[in-house]
N, C-alpha and C positions, 0 to 999 in steps of 0.2 A: 310818908310826904308828912308834916307837921300840918296842921287841920289851923283854922282861925276861930275855933271854939274855946271855952273855959281854960284849956290844958295847953294851949299853944305855947305859951310863956316858957312852961315847965320841958315841953318838948325841945324849945329852942335851945335853954341851957343846957338839957341832955345830950343833943348835938356838939354844944358848943365844948363841954367837956370831955366825949366821945374825939372830936378833933383833936383837941391840946395832947391827949394822952397816946395820940395812932402817932405812930411812928414811918413816915413817909419821904423818901429819898429826895433830898433838895435839889430842885431843878439847876440844873447846870447848863450854863451858857459858854457860848465858844469860846469867849474870850476870859473865862473862867480855866479851861482846861489847858495843860503846859504846852509848849508851841511843840513838841515832839512827839504829840501824845497820838498823834495818829501813825506815823510810822511806828513807836513800840505796841501797838496794837496789832496792824498787820505781821511785824515780828514774833507776836503772841500767837496768833493764828495760824500762822506758817508753821511753827513749832508744833503745836498741836495738832493739825494734818501730819506732818512729819512723824509725829510720833505714834499717832493711830496708825498710820500707814507700817512703822515699824512693827507694831506690835502684831497687828494682822498678817504682815509675812510672816514673822516669827511664830506665831500660832499653826500659821500652815506647814514651816519647815518643822516645827515639834509633830505635828501628825502626822507628817509624812514618814517622817524617822520611824515615829511608835510603828505604824503599819510595816515600814520593811522589817523591824525588830519581830513582830508578831509573823512575819511572812517567813524570817530566816528561822524560828524555832518550828515552824510548821515541816518546811522542807526537812530541816535535822531529825526530825522524828519520823519522818515519812523514809527516808533515809535508814534509820536507826532499828523503828521500830515497825516499819509496816503502816503508820496510820492511813485510813480509808477516806470514804467520804462521809461515813455514819460517825466517825470519832469529829471530822469538821464540824458536822451538823449540832451534836452534843456540845463543841465547845461555843459552836457561834449561842445557843440555850444558855450555856452558862455563863456567858459573857453576856448577853445581853439581861440578865436576871443580877447578875453582881452590877451591873452598870445601867440602869433603867434609863438615865438622863442622858446617857451615850447615843449617838447613830453609828453606823457603820460596821457591823459586828455582824452583818446577814452571813449564811455560808457563803453565797455568791461574791461576797466580797474580802470574804478571808482566803478564797482560791486566788480572788486576784493579787491578796498581800503574799501569797507563796509565789504565785507568777511575778508579781514586782520584784521578790528579792532576788529571786531567781534570773530576771535577767540583767539587774544591775547588783553585782556581785562584790565591790565594793564599797564601803559604806561611807567611808571618808567622801569618796565620789558624789554621792548619792546628796549627802549635807552639803556639799560645796554647789551642786549645780541643779539636780533632777529634783531636788527638797523644795524647790523656790517655784516649783508648777503645780497648779490644783492636781488636785487627785483628780478630778473627772477628764484634764487634758494627759495626765498620767495613763489612766485607761484607755484611753484614744489611741496612744503611742502601742500600749502593748497590744492591743486586738489588731490593728489597721498594719503593723509594720513589724514583719519578721527578721529583716535585717539589721543586725545590732549597729552597722555604721550609719546607715539611713535613719534607724530610728533616733540615734545620739542626734545627726543634722536637724531633725523636726525638733528638738528638745531645744538645743541650742538656738534655732529661730523664734521657739515660742518664748524662751526668756530674754532674748534681746528684743524683740518686736513685743513683747507683752499680748499675745494671740490670743482670744478667747478658745474656747472649747470647740465653737463652730467654726470659727476663722481657722482653727487647726483642722477640721476636717475636711471642712473647702480645700486647701493646699494639697492634704495628703493624696484626695480624691483626685484634683486635676496634676498631680506628681510634678510638684512645685521644684524638689531636689535636681530635676533632670534637667530644668530650663531655666533656671536662675545662673546668670552672669555664661549665659551664653549666645548673648548679640556677637554680632561680630562687630570690631570696633578698633578705632585708631587712639584709644586713650594712651595708650603706652608710650606712644610719640607725641602727645600735643597734652598733656596734662603734668602735673608735677606726680613724684610715684605715688605717695599717699594719697592724692587725689584721684589716681588713675586705676588704684586698686580696688578703692568703695565703689566707682562708678563702674567699673566690670563687672561688679555683685549686684547693683542695681537694675540692669537691664538682664532679659531675660529671650528667650527664643526656643519655640513661639509663644506669643501671646495669645491666650484663650478668652473668646468673647462670645462664652455660650450662653451669656444672658441674653444674645439677639435672637435667641431659637434658632428655627432653622431658615431664618431668612438671608440671603446673599446679595447682598448689596453689589449693585454695578459701579454705582458712582461714590464717590471718596465723600461728597457731601452729604450723600444715604447715610454712609457709615458713621461720619460726624455725629448727625443729628441722632443716631441711634446710640451713640456712646453716651449723649450728652442726656437723653433722657434715661439712660442706664449708669447715672453718673457714680454711684452707691458703688455699683457692682464695677463698675469703670476704674474707681480708684481703689477697690482690693484687689484688682489682679493688675494694676499698675505697682502694688507695695506702698509699702511703707515710707513717709517721710515726702510724698508727693500731694502738694495742695493745688487744686486746679483754679487758674486763673481766669480762662476764658475761651473761646471760639470763635474763628474766625476775626483774629485780633489783626487789627490795621495796622500799616507800618507805612511809613511816608518815606521813599528813598529820590532823592532827586526830584524829577517831575513827577515819579508813578509812585501809584498806591498798590504793596502788596497786603495778602492777607495768610498770616498763620494757622495754619486747621486747627491745633489745638497748643495752649499753652500753659504748662506749669511750673512751679516753683519747689525745687527740692530741699526740705529744712536741712539735711545732714551734710549735704555738695555745697550748699548756701550757691545755690544758682539757678538762672531759669531752663530750663529743658521746653526747645520746640519739638513737637510730634506730627511730624507728616504724614500723612494716610493714604496708601494708595491702593486702589482695588486691582489693579492690574501686578504681574511680575516687574522686579527689579529693575531700572535702566538708568546707567550711570549720568545719565543728564540729571538725575533726580539731586544727587551727589551736590550739583552748581545751585542749585535753587536751594537746595536747603544750608550752604555755606553762606548763600547770600543773605539768608533769614536769620544765621548765628551773628554775621557782623554789625547786621540793623539794629538788633536785640541788643548787643554787647554798646553801641553808642546810644542807643534813644532809650533805653530801658533801665541797662544795668547801672545798681548803685556802685559806688566806688567800693564797697566791702563785700559786693558779691563776687564771684570766683566766674571763669569765663563760662558764657551761656553753652549749654549742649544740645545735640541733635539728635534726634529719633526716626528715623526714617522705619515706618510699617508697611511691609508690600504683601500682597498676596502670594508669593513664591521667591524666592532668589537663587542664582548660580553662585557658590561660596567665591568660586575665584574671580568672578566679576567683580563682587563687592571688594575682594581684596585688593585689586588693581585699582579701584575706583577710588578706595580709600588711600593708599601711599602718596605718601608726601602730602598728606594734605593737614593743616596747621588747626583746623578747626576740630574740637572733640566732638564726634559722632560715631553713632551705632546705627547696625541695620538689623532690622528683624522680620519673621514673618507672623503672622496675623491670620487666625482661622475662627471658623464657629464650628458647634457639634451641638448635636439635640442633646440637652441635658437640663436638670431642673435648675429652674431661675435662684436668685438669692431667696434662700427662706426668710418667713412671716417674721422668724424671731430675731432675726438680723436686721429688719427695717429701723432705722433710728441709730443702731452703732458707727453709723456714719455719716456725715453732715449732707443734706439735701442742697440740693443746687439754690435753692433760696436761700439757706443759712449761708452758703459761701459766698453766692454774690451780695450778701449784707454784708459780711465780714469785709470783703473789698471794699463797698462802699463805706463801711466805715473809716477805714485805713486811707482814704483818699483826701 
């Protein structure tokens, strides 16, 4: 800071010269910017994000294909020349020496490359599909699944839904492939063909509420509270595309009030989904109750651009034939499945934050109102 002593005038003159020669950006007011500047800025930012994603995906694809090629070379040499573990150990050492800045050349990873190439023998197929999956997820597919068809099913679902390695592990452990699309329903008769096929695959049977621990709730309200308390795990079990709207949603019909157990919106189906929970076996009377709720949601909550509301009845158990008879001839789209709890570990700590908390969901809903 300039002083008030004898040299004050000289310091002020020096500061003035510095300011004159400095190159500072001129202030820009809103009225100086072109009218379409904000839109152009957003377009450029979107292009940058898109290009960064493309580069990342391209890099992953190139790495996976490189691993496939290395694995194929090892396989061929094993078949022709009998390469053993010692040769792979030496290969690992030499590759690390030649490429010290690269990771992934440990003996263990080289063996995974060999297994990977042997499990997916068609390189062009790998390039089109499997190479889009991160390497850690590919290792999970190799370690946990021996059936090629089941492995392919999980690979395709991982690509379709963008599952992380942790999410993939949970779905494999819970044998999702045996439950997906298994809920009894009338979608073929009550929805257009394109929507009915998608809806059928959205719902599963049974639903596993393992995150409730060993608790065996006897009342529906107890189940509802427990599910909302574990909303992250609940959304994970419901599947991709479900957005939580609320619990005990009030509907005024005539002179009476009705409360929906749980209300969701499905982003791909573009419709509300009413979930009714029952802590008892399926009763045909439940269908009439849910049918009333679906009609009310269609009239009171559905936007003109939304598709017809879908209902899902979750019961402790069911008689398949009784359910089929109860749904026959019903015009409202509805599915029936069971729910159960088992003694398993809860959602891992490292998954917390991968799904929105109930507070975040409610805040978003308030912002939209």
